[in-house]
C-alpha positions in Angstrom: -41.4 -6.4 17.3 -41.8 -3.0 18.8 -40.7 -1.2 15.6 -42.8 -0.5 12.5 -41.7 -0.2 8.9 -40.9 3.3 7.9 -40.8 4.9 4.4 -37.2 5.8 3.7 -35.6 9.1 2.8 -31.9 8.4 2.8 -28.6 9.6 1.4 -27.7 6.0 0.3 -29.7 3.2 -1.3 -32.0 1.4 1.0 -30.4 -1.7 2.6 -33.7 -3.4 2.0 -34.5 -2.7 -1.7 -35.7 -5.9 -3.2 -35.6 -7.0 -6.8 -36.9 -10.6 -6.6 -40.0 -12.3 -5.2 -40.1 -13.3 -1.5 -38.4 -16.6 -0.9 -39.8 -19.7 0.8 -38.4 -22.5 2.9 -38.5 -24.8 -0.1 -36.2 -22.4 -2.0 -33.7 -22.5 1.0 -33.8 -26.3 0.9 -33.0 -26.3 -2.8 -30.0 -24.1 -2.2 -28.9 -26.1 0.8 -28.8 -29.3 -1.4 -26.6 -27.6 -3.9 -24.3 -25.9 -1.3 -24.2 -28.1 1.8 -21.2 -27.2 3.9 -20.8 -24.0 1.9 -17.0 -23.8 1.9 -15.9 -25.7 -1.2 -19.1 -25.9 -3.1 -18.0 -23.2 -5.6 -14.6 -24.6 -6.6 -16.0 -25.4 -10.0 -14.9 -22.5 -12.2 -11.9 -20.2 -12.5 -12.7 -16.7 -11.3 -11.1 -13.6 -12.7 -7.5 -12.9 -11.6 -7.4 -11.0 -8.3 -4.3 -8.9 -9.0 -2.8 -7.2 -12.0 -0.3 -9.0 -14.2 3.2 -8.8 -12.9 2.0 -7.7 -9.4 1.7 -10.4 -6.8 -0.2 -8.2 -4.3 -3.8 -8.7 -3.4 -5.2 -5.3 -2.4 -8.0 -5.1 0.1 -10.1 -2.3 1.7 -11.8 -2.2 5.1 -15.3 -0.9 5.7 -15.9 -0.4 9.4 -12.8 0.6 11.4 -13.9 -0.4 14.9 -12.4 -3.2 16.9 -13.7 -6.1 14.8 -12.8 -4.3 11.6 -9.2 -3.6 12.7 -9.1 -7.2 13.8 -10.2 -8.5 10.4 -7.7 -6.4 8.6 -5.0 -7.8 10.9 -6.1 -11.3 10.0 -5.9 -10.4 6.3 -2.4 -9.1 6.7 -1.4 -12.2 8.7 -2.9 -14.4 5.9 -0.4 -13.7 3.2 2.8 -11.6 3.1 1.7 -10.2 -0.3 -1.6 -8.8 0.9 -1.9 -5.0 1.1 -4.3 -2.8 3.0 -4.9 0.1 0.7 -8.2 1.8 1.8 -10.2 2.5 4.9 -13.9 3.6 5.3 -16.1 4.3 8.3 -19.0 6.5 9.3 -16.8 8.3 11.8 -13.5 10.2 10.8 -11.9 9.5 14.2 -12.3 5.7 13.6 -10.6 6.0 10.2 -7.8 8.1 11.7 -7.1 5.7 14.5 -7.1 2.7 12.2 -4.8 4.5 9.7 -2.3 5.4 12.5 -2.5 1.8 13.9 -1.7 0.1 10.6 1.0 2.6 9.6 2.8 1.7 12.9 2.1 -2.1 12.5 3.3 -2.6 9.0 4.5 0.6 7.1 5.3 -1.4 4.0 2.0 -3.2 3.6 -0.5 -1.1 5.5 0.2 2.5 5.1 -3.0 3.9 3.7 -2.8 7.1 1.6 -4.9 10.0 2.9 -7.0 10.1 -0.3 -7.9 6.4 0.2 -9.5 7.2 3.6 -13.3 7.9 3.6 -15.9 8.7 6.2 -19.7 9.3 6.2 -22.7 7.3 5.3 -21.5 6.8 1.8 -17.9 6.1 2.6 -18.3 2.5 1.4 -19.2 3.6 -2.1 -16.2 5.9 -2.4 -13.9 3.1 -1.2 -15.3 0.7 -3.7 -15.6 3.1 -6.6 -12.3 5.1 -6.3 -9.7 2.7 -5.1 -8.2 -0.2 -6.9 -9.0 -3.1 -4.6 -9.6 -6.8 -5.1 -11.3 -7.6 -1.7 -13.6 -5.8 0.6 -13.7 -6.5 4.3 -17.1 -5.6 5.9 -17.2 -5.0 9.6 -19.7 -2.2 10.3 -22.7 -2.6 12.6 -24.9 -5.4 11.0 -27.7 -3.1 9.9 -25.5 -1.7 7.1 -24.3 -5.0 5.8 -26.9 -5.6 3.1 -26.2 -2.3 1.3 -22.5 -2.7 1.6 -22.5 -6.4 0.4 -24.8 -5.7 -2.5 -22.7 -2.7 -3.6 -19.4 -4.6 -3.4 -20.8 -7.6 -5.3 -22.2 -5.5 -8.1 -18.8 -3.9 -8.4 -17.2 -7.4 -8.8 -15.3 -7.4 -5.5 -14.5 -10.5 -3.5 -15.9 -10.2 0.0 -15.2 -11.0 3.7 -18.6 -10.4 5.4 -18.8 -10.2 9.1 -21.8 -11.8 10.9 -24.7 -11.4 11.0 -25.4 -10.3 7.5 -28.7 -8.4 8.3 -31.0 -7.6 11.2 -34.4 -8.2 9.6 -36.0 -10.2 6.8 -36.0 -7.5 4.2 -32.2 -7.2 4.7 -31.8 -11.0 4.4 -33.8 -11.0 1.1 -31.5 -8.3 -0.2 -28.4 -10.4 0.8 -29.9 -13.4 -0.9 -30.3 -11.4 -4.1 -26.7 -10.3 -3.9 -25.7 -13.9 -3.3 -27.0 -14.8 -6.8 -24.9 -12.1 -8.4 -21.8 -13.2 -6.5 -22.2 -16.7 -7.8 -22.8 -15.6 -11.3 -19.6 -13.5 -11.1 -17.7 -16.3 -9.4 -16.8 -14.1 -6.5 -15.3 -15.4 -3.3 -17.6 -14.7 -0.3 -16.2 -15.7 3.1 -18.4 -15.3 6.2 -17.3 -14.1 9.6 -19.1 -17.1 11.1 -15.6 -18.1 12.1 -16.2 -21.4 13.9 -16.5 -23.1 10.5 -12.8 -22.3 10.0 -11.7 -23.6 13.4 -9.9 -26.9 12.7 -11.1 -28.6 15.9 -14.7 -27.7 15.4 -14.5 -28.6 11.8 -13.2 -32.1 12.5 -15.6 -32.7 15.4 -18.5 -31.6 13.2 -17.3 -33.9 10.3 -17.3 -36.9 12.7 -20.8 -36.0 13.9 -22.1 -35.7 10.4 -20.4 -39.0 9.5 -22.5 -40.7 12.2 -20.2 -40.8 15.2 -23.1 -40.2 17.6 -25.8 -41.7 15.3 -28.8 -39.8 14.2 -29.2 -36.4 15.7 -32.1 -36.3 18.3 -31.7 -32.8 19.7 -29.3 -29.9 19.9 -28.8 -27.5 22.8 -27.1 -24.2 22.0 -25.9 -22.0 24.9 -24.4 -18.5 24.7 -24.9 -17.3 28.3 -22.6 -14.4 29.1 -22.3 -11.2 30.9 -22.5 -7.5 30.1 -20.5 -6.0 27.2 -19.0 -2.5 26.7 -20.8 0.8 26.6 -19.5 4.2 25.4 -20.6 7.2 27.5 -22.3 9.9 25.6 -20.3 13.0 24.6 -22.1 16.4 24.5 -21.5 16.8 20.8 -23.0 13.4 19.8 -26.5 13.5 18.3 -28.9 10.6 18.9 -27.9 9.0 15.7 -24.2 9.1 16.5 -24.7 7.9 20.1 -26.8 4.9 18.9 -24.4 3.9 16.2 -21.4 4.1 18.6 -23.3 1.9 21.0 -24.9 -0.2 18.2 -25.0 -3.4 20.3 -28.0 -2.1 22.2 -30.3 -1.0 19.4 -32.4 -3.6 17.5 -32.2 -1.7 14.3 -28.4 -1.8 14.4 -27.6 -5.2 15.9 -30.7 -7.2 15.6 -30.5 -7.8 19.4 -27.8 -9.9 21.0 -29.3 -13.2 20.0 -28.8 -12.1 16.4 -25.4 -10.3 16.8 -23.7 -12.7 19.2 -25.8 -15.9 19.5 -25.7 -16.3 15.7 -22.4 -18.1 16.2 -24.1 -20.9 18.2 -27.1 -21.0 15.9 -24.8 -21.3 12.9 -23.3 -24.5 14.4 -26.8 -25.9 14.9 -27.7 -25.0 11.3 -24.5 -26.6 10.1 -25.3 -30.0 11.8 -28.8 -29.8 10.3 -27.4 -29.5 6.8 -28.0 -25.7 6.6 -31.7 -26.4 6.1 -34.1 -24.0 7.7 -36.5 -25.1 10.5 -40.2 -25.4 10.0 -41.2 -23.1 12.9 -39.9 -21.7 16.1 -41.3 -20.7 19.5 -39.5 -18.5 22.0 -39.6 -16.4 25.1 -37.4 -13.6 26.4 -37.3 -10.3 28.1 -35.3 -7.5 29.8 -35.0 -8.0 33.5 -31.5 -6.8 34.6 -30.1 -4.6 31.9 -32.9 -2.1 32.0 -31.2 1.3 32.1 -31.6 3.7 29.1 -28.0 3.2 28.0 -28.9 -0.4 27.0 -31.2 0.8 24.3 -34.2 -1.3 23.5 -32.9 -4.9 23.3 -33.6 -7.8 25.6 -31.1 -9.3 28.0 -32.2 -13.0 27.6 -33.8 -15.2 24.9 -34.9 -18.8 24.8 -36.0 -20.3 21.5 -37.0 -23.8 20.3 -36.6 -24.5 16.6 -38.5 -27.4 15.1 -37.1 -29.2 12.0 -39.0 -31.2 9.5 -37.4 -34.5 10.6 -38.6 -34.0 14.2 -35.3 -32.7 15.6 -35.5 -29.7 17.9 -32.8 -27.1 18.6 -33.0 -25.6 22.1 -31.3 -22.2 22.0 -30.5 -20.1 25.1 -28.6 -16.9 25.4 -28.4 -14.1 27.9 -26.2 -11.1 28.8 -26.5 -10.8 32.5 -23.7 -10.1 34.9 -23.4 -12.4 38.0 -24.9 -15.4 36.2 -23.4 -18.7 35.2 -21.5 -18.5 32.0 -21.8 -21.2 29.4 -21.0 -21.1 25.7 -21.2 -24.6 24.3 -22.9 -26.6 21.6 -24.4 -29.9 22.9 -25.4 -32.4 20.2 -27.4 -35.5 21.3 -27.6 -38.6 19.0 -28.9 -42.1 19.1 -25.4 -43.5 19.8 -23.8 -40.7 21.9 -23.2 -37.1 22.5 -20.9 -34.3 21.3 -19.6 -31.1 22.7 -18.6 -29.1 19.7 -16.5 -26.3 21.2 -14.8 -28.8 23.5 -14.1 -30.9 20.4 -15.3 -34.0 22.2 -17.4 -36.9 21.3 -18.6 -39.6 23.7 -20.2 -42.7 22.1 -20.2 -46.5 22.8 -18.4 -46.0 26.1 -15.5 -44.3 24.3 -14.4 -40.7 24.3 -12.7 -39.0 21.3 -11.2 -35.6 21.5 -9.5 -33.5 18.8 -5.7 -33.4 19.3 -4.7 -31.8 16.1 -3.4 -28.3 15.1 -5.2 -25.3 16.5 -4.4 -22.2 14.4 -6.2 -19.0 15.2 -9.6 -19.4 13.4 -9.8 -15.7 12.6 -6.5 -15.9 10.8 -7.4 -19.2 9.3 -10.5 -18.0 7.5 -8.5 -15.3 5.8 -5.6 -17.7 5.0 -8.1 -20.1 3.3 -9.8 -17.2 1.5 -6.6 -15.6 0.1 -5.0 -19.0 -0.7 -8.0 -20.1 -2.7 -8.0 -16.8 -4.6 -4.4 -17.2 -5.5 -5.1 -20.7 -6.8 -8.0 -19.4 -8.9 -10.6 -21.2 -6.7 -13.8 -19.8 -5.2 -14.9 -20.1 -1.6 -18.6 -19.3 -1.3 -20.3 -19.0 2.1 -23.2 -16.8 1.0 -26.1 -19.2 1.5 -25.2 -20.4 5.0 -24.4 -16.9 6.2 -27.9 -15.8 5.1 -29.6 -18.9 6.6 -27.9 -18.7 10.0 -28.6 -14.9 10.3 -32.2 -15.5 9.4 -32.4 -18.3 12.0 -31.4 -15.8 14.6 -33.8 -13.1 13.3 -36.6 -15.7 13.4 -35.8 -16.3 17.1 -36.0 -12.6 17.9 -39.3 -12.3 16.1 -40.7 -15.1 18.4 -39.3 -13.7 21.6 -40.5 -10.2 20.8 -44.0 -11.1 19.8 -44.5 -14.2 21.9 -45.8 -16.0 18.8 -44.9 -19.3 17.3 -43.8 -18.4 13.7 -43.0 -20.5 10.7 -39.9 -20.0 8.6 -42.0 -18.8 5.7 -43.8 -16.3 7.8 -40.5 -14.9 9.1 -38.5 -14.8 5.9 -41.4 -13.0 4.1 -41.8 -10.5 7.0 -42.2 -6.9 5.8 -40.8 -5.4 9.0 -38.0 -3.0 8.2 -36.1 -1.9 11.3 -34.4 1.0 9.4 -34.6 4.6 10.5 -36.6 6.9 8.3 -33.5 8.7 7.2 -29.7 8.6 7.7 -28.5 11.8 9.1 -26.9 13.0 12.3 -29.7 14.4 14.4 -32.6 13.3 16.6 -33.5 9.6 16.5 -36.2 8.3 18.8 -35.6 4.9 20.4 -38.6 2.5 19.8 -40.1 1.0 22.9 -38.8 -2.3 24.3 -40.9 -5.2 22.8 -43.6 -6.7 25.0 -44.5 -10.3 24.1 -48.2 -10.7 23.4 -48.5 -7.0 22.7 -45.8 -6.4 20.1 -47.2 -7.4 16.7 -45.6 -9.5 14.0 -45.3 -7.6 10.7 
């Protein structure tokens, strides 16, 4: 995929250290059978109390103080009046400072973070988890760093909100899967940033589809066709490493490409309707036609992937980030009795149309409300398996578009390709060449 595995010399544990044998599609299927739906499957045992006796506050820390991280912390504060933001961590000190100032203005009683609870640098996440009394960790850094952060938090016994995707390559997914086992053993709540599963209209529409409203699924079409996103102009003092991380969207090692970072939302809904079971194989094509300037790193600007499932169903997945093109972000499900549009919350079958008319709370707030409410009741929400499966589904798609090869799930999940840089330090960092289908090799 245009990038080769490198030996690592890092100031933090490798995001891709592995302690268990490579998984297979069969193993994913076993877990899917045990945790179908993923949201309530772990409400079987009482976890440890999440706050000290006599103190009704649930304390949380934020790792990743950019826009999505600040948004996640806002959602957590909205979720419960007794939630407290008590720690901040980010690679960049200016990000921490801006977040700290923002929250002190927003809610001085619940979100004023002490200076000695603010951390920056590559190991800031460790200091936040090790030195601050927190119950929950919110993770919203660029996706590359997610496996290391998630593993460290789980090993420390922290409940987790984990933004999507959870990794950018197969070694990272395998590390997340290993951490998932620990989270289940410790009965930790793990809520995924795949937020459409917490949208009430999408949830009700999906339930009706799964209950047979459109009959047996024949095919699924997933579109995430959008335009360009933001870019931060380089400052003279920024090294290559800092520039790339501040523009993480455009570098495969950081984002996984936009079909992984963004289109994973669509692929997650396809996986959801397929029972969160992995496909047998996938074939794809993609390229870089419009967004070709150096500031766009080394990712593609369009992908098209077909995923083939064991029961014969195919998922047709299309995404692009090209200005001036037709926009379409929708999930089209086709069945033997009718059709459904999931984001539109609409089902047409038997000559009749159904549309969701119920409550529509903010899904970003709702995922946090459900998470903290469950914790206060002594219940566990566990989204770990499906967040790994859906992220890997997107990674498989990128592998196919970059190499031009049809790949099986087992080939992909056992890939040895590690997209990580050789070391984590501010300094020079070469950008790998853009992938060329038919020439870029699968590792």
